N, C-alpha and C positions, 0 to 999 in steps of 0.2 A: 295145301301140299301134301304130297303123296306117300307113304311111308315107305321104306325101301326094303320092303319083305310082309309078305304075306302069311296067313294061316298052317300053309303047307310048310313054311322051307324053304320058300324062292328067295334070295337074297339078290335085291339088283344088282349092290359093288360086283358079286361074282360073275353075275350075267355078263356087266362092261368089260370086267377083266375078262373074261373067254372073248368078248368080241374084240380088248384090243388086241388080241393074240390071233383071231382068225383076218382083221388089219395086218398086223403085219404078214401072216401069211401071202394072204393078196399081192402086198409088194412086190415077191419073187415071181406069181403068174401073169399079173394085169401088165399091159406094156405102161410106160414110164410115158405123159405127156401133160402139156401145160397151155395153155390158152394164156393169152394177155388182157391184162387190166387196168381200163381207163377209167377217167374221171369223165362223170356227168351228171352236171346238175348237183355238183356238190361231194359228189358219193361215188367210190370205186362198182363198178361194173364190170362182168364179162363180152368182150367184145368176141363176136359167135365165127368170124371167120380166121381167127389168128391162132388155133388148135395147130399144132406142133408137136411129134413126136420129140422125147430128150431121152439124154444120157439115164441108166435103169440106176437106183438109188433106193435095193434092196432092205430093210430095215433093222440091224444087227439086232437080237434078244435083249442085250440089258437094254435097249431103246426103248424097252416095253413100261421099263420100271420106268426111267427117264423122263419116257412121254405125258407120265401120271403126274408131274413133278408141273412140267411142264403148262398142261392142262388145266392144271389148278391155279397156276400163275396170269397166266392166258384170260382165265376168266372171272379172275378177280374182283374185277368189280361188277359182277354179276352177283357173285358167291357174297362179298361184302352189302352189298345192295338187300340181298334176301335176309343177313345174319339182323342187320339194323331193322326191320321193319318186322319182322318176329321179333325182336327184341321189345320195339313198339308195344306190338299186340300184346305183348305179354305182361308189360307196364298197363295200358287198357284191363284186362282178364281179373288182373290183381285188384282192379279200384271195383269187382264186382257188379261191374255198370250192365255188360250188355248180359251177363247171365241171371241179373236181376228182372231184364226188358224180358229178353222171354220168357221167364218165369211169372209174371206178373200180368205179360199179355195174354197168356195159357191159361192161367187159372181165370183171370174176367172174361176170358170168353166162351168157358167150359158151359153153359147153358145157352151158349148162343152158336148153335151147332153149326146157321148157315154161314157164319163170318170166323166160324175156330179153324176150317181150315185156308181159307185162301189169308187169312192176316200170317197164322203164325207161318204157313210157307214163304211168304213176301219174307217175311225176316230173313227167315233160314237164306232167301234168294239175294236178300242184299246185303247180306252177310257172303257169300259166296261170288256175288261181283262187285264187289269191295273192298273184300278184305281175302278171298282167298281162302276161304272157311273149308276145311275139311274134316282132319283128324280131332277138330275141336268142338265140332257140331257131336261128338261119339258119348260128351257129356250129358247131352237133353233128350237122346234117347229112353232113360228111365223115368223121365218127367214127361214127357208127350204120350208114353204108349198108355198108362194109367189112364193121361188125360182122356183119351180117344177113348180107351176103355168105357170110363162114365159116361160117355156120350152112345154109349151100345155099338161104337165101330169095332173093330179089330188089333193086336198089336202089327199086322203089314199098313193100315192106315195110319198109325203112329211114328212106323216109320220112314213111312212112304213121307211122310210131312216134312223129316229131318235132311231124310239122304237126296228125295228129288227135290225140295225146297232149296238148296244149299249146293245140288251138283245143275238147276236153271241158271241159276249165277255165276259157275265157274264155265261153265259151258258158254254162257256169253261173253264172258268178262269184259264188262261195259272198263271199268277199271279195277281188273285182277293185278294186282301187282307181279304176281307167282308166274303165269301165264302172258299175256299178252303186254304186260307190261318190258320181261324178258324177254321173249320174242320180235317185239319192236325196236327191241334195244339192239337188238344185233343184226337186224333186218335194214337198222342205219331209217327208221320211221320215228319221227316223232313219236313220242310215249303218248300214249290214247290217241294218236289218230283217229279217224278214221270210226269215233263214237258212234255216230248218226245209224247207220246201220247194225250194229249191235245191241243200241238202244230199241228198237224197232223189233230185232230177234228177242232179246230180253221179256219183253212186255208179251208176244206170239208164243214162245216158251213157257210162260208164265201163264196165263191163262188156257191154253192145253192143259199143263200141267192141272191146273188146280180143276181143270173140270172133271178130267183121269182120276185125280184121286177122289175130286168127291164123288162120284160116279158109285166109284166104287165101295168109297165107307156106306154111303146109303142102301146099295144092296147088300152087305154085310147088316146095315141095322133092322131091315126090313126080312132079312131069313138069316140069323146069328150060325145058324149052322153051317151058313157060306164060306165063315168068317175062321182066322187063323190066329190064335192065343198066346203060343210061343211061349214064354216060359211066365208068361200072365195067365190069373185064371179072368172068366168072361165077363165076369160079376165083380170087376174091382170096385173098390167104392172111397171116394175123397177122403173119409171121413179123420182119418189118420194122419194125411197128408198134409204137412204144413208148409208153410210159404209167406213170405213179408208180403205185404197186402198192397206196399205201392212205393216206386223209385222216391227216393232220398235227393233231396236237393243237391246234394252233392254226384249223385247220380246221371239228375239234369242236367245239371252244367257239362259232366264229362261226358256225356252225349253230345251235348250240343258243339263242344271244341271236337267233339270227334268229324259232326256235318260242316263243320265249319272250314275244319283240316281241306276236307276232297273238295270243296268251295275253293281254297287259300289253290289248289295245287292243281285245280280245272285250269283257274285263273292264269296262272304262271306258264302251266305248259302251250296252250292259248295266245297267249302275248309276248310273255318273254323266252317261250322255246327253252322251257326248262327240260333237263335230261337224266340219269337217272341220279347222279351226283345230289343236285339241289333235288331232287324228292325223295330220296332218302335222309337227307341235311330236313329237309318239313317235317318226315315222321317222327325223326330224331328230338328235333324239337318239342310236336305233340306231346312225346312222350313224357319227357321234362314238366312239362306246363300238364300235365297230366297228374304227374307223381305228386305237382306243389297244390295244385287243386284238393286233390284226395288226401293231400299232408298224410303220403306214404312214408316220409324221411326218405333221408338218404340213402342209407343202407338195404330196403325196402324197394326201393325203385330201380339202384342197382340190383341186386338180386330179382327183382321182378324181369328185369332185362335181361340176365344172363340166361333166367329158365327162359322167357321169349327164345330166346335164339338158339339156345341149345334145341327147343323143340323142331328147328327147324332145319337146325346142323346138319341132320342127312341129306336133306334135300339139297341145303346150298352145295354141300362136296361131290354129288352126282352131279352136278354140272361141272366140275373141275373133273371127275373123272369122265365124262361123256364128249368131254373137250379133250382127251385126252386121245378119242378114237380118230379125229381132227387131225393129229396134232403127230401121227403114224403117216395116216394118210396124207395128208399134205409133205413131211416130207421125203414121203417114198414115191415123189411126182405120181398117187394114180389117182385121186379125188377127181383131178379135171379129165383123166380117160374115161371114169364111169360116167362120169356128166355129159361127155362127148356120143356115148354109144347112146345114154337114156336119152341124148337129146333126138337122134337120130330115130329112135323107138316112136316116138314120140311127135316129131315136128308134122308128120301129115293127119297129126288127128287135133280135132276141132277146139282150142282155149279152153273152153271149156268144161270139154271132159277129162281134158289134162288136171283142171284144176280140182274137179274131181275126182281124180283116180286120188289128190294129193289126200283126202278126207281118208281114204280107204288102208294109203298108205301108209298117215299117224297110227290111224286106230291100231293097225299092226304091230305099230311101234310100241304103242302105247302098251299090248297087252305085258311087254318086257319091259318097260320103264316107266312103269306107273308116276312119273316125276313129272311135272309140269314142268318145273322150270328145268328140269336134265333132259326132259325129251328136249325142248326148244332148244338150250343148247347143242343138244347131239345136232339134229334132224335140219334148225334152220341155215346155219351154214351153205348144209349142201343142197336144201327147197329152195335158198334165195338164187343163189346164181341159175340154178334150171329153169327158175320162172323167170329170170330174165330173158335166159338164153330160147325161151316156148313165148315170151311175147305177155305172160300175165303179171298181171303188175303184183311185188313183193305185201301189200294191202291183201289181197287175198288171198295169198299163201298161207299168210297168218291168221286168217281167221279159220281156212283148212284146217290149223292146227288147234284153232283153243275149242272148234266144237268137234271136235273127232277127239282130242283131250278130255274133254267136259264129260263128252257123253259114255265114254267108255269108262265112268268111274264108278258107275254106280253098275253095273252087271260083268264088270269083266274080273275072274277070279282071283287075279295077282293086284288088285285093289286093293291095300291092305288097311285103309279105313271102314273100309265097306264088310269086307267081312268082318272085319272087327263089332260093325257093326251088329252083322247080322246074327253074330254072335251073342252079343248084346241083348237081341229079341230074340233069341232063339228059331229064329228064323232058318232054315235048311234053304242053303244056294239056290238047291230045283226048285222051291217053291217058289223062291221069292223070284226067280226068271222067270215060271208061267204068270206070275202076276206083272209083272214090269216089259216082258217082248212090245204090246201092244204099243206101247209110252216110245220105245227104242225105236223100234220100225217110225212113225211118227218124229219123233227127230231128227230120226238117220233123210228122211223125207224133206225133212226144212232145210237141214242141214248144206242136202245136195243142188236145193233149188237155191238157196241164198248164196252159194259158193255159186253157180252159175250166172246167174246174175251179178255177180262181185265181177267176173270176170267178162262175162259181155258188157258191162256196163261200165267198164274199166273201174275199176274201185281203187282209191287211190290214199291220199298223194300220190303214189307212185307204185 
């Protein structure tokens, strides 16, 4: 999940509050209107021919503040889902299993340069796609950069392994609870449905990412003057660096339980149609079992859970604040009017191009709200009815969201953890952009093709 603030002091909560005020003003300017909602195959959809103008209901200024509480209440299921999973990851982190896995794997591969980049990037990619790792990856940059330098690469290589690796996972979001999980829940889709296409995208983007980073690293190795070393000396040695040489038995059991958890989760979702409540409960059970296996004790388990939950608290609250924008627009009877005019503008454009447009709309919103869950809570309730009216599947709309959200995480200066990573490495943002822009273009090209295919194929189930 992404932080609410970046290094320039931009605060997402302040931005959202400004948008709430702007939405309130719109209720005085935009004609009020409404679509009829009907039940179709067990879900609520907009009746495209039912739009009518209704009595105006401009929002009273005091409702700006009441809308925030209402938004938090309406989004409470998602907020608690995020907090419970964040708390479970806090317990997992307390065991040290993930930290030891990354460190041990990195040091064992340091003399095998051909495997160093692919395997370490795969670990971070899996963390991103299964756990939504973002800020948590910052701790590994001071480890990966010296290891990269020991192989005669540079600081950009070490940073790219962490950032691009986790970003690939976050972008493709095979089972990321913080973006695709939240978005599909709002869209009334089965959680983690449509996984086959995201898995294909994961393999494709991971392969391209490894090739991109590996080619750059070998170029630096052949000519060190082409490298950038940031806060680190170019001749870093590993002699003084200390690390444990292997995973303990407890770490192996903890990691095994973590893997089993995702197998059970996938089975429950497919076989029993588990939703947010069951998934959150499964993660909570996992946290309890891990705490027992790792012998953390009751107090440490609780403290770790609270620490993990507090780490995602800002992102969880952003969900509620973003929901407040929709509360204002819905109470003011203006959101359906906005949909009506948007459909009128877009209905003569092929569905594939409309779906592509959603990527760039989500990307623009991601600049201001770099929280995957917060962005899902804000945009999905608008994009899903729009997709229904335009004949685009909801699954395609969710795909456009996750792709745009993930790609922006490693280039937009409003992404807090990304800018913090560059600060740790001592890499200026402009220097990073010169390095990363070809890969961003490749990702965008893949995203556009994938969304066009999804729109044409009818990527579903609906």
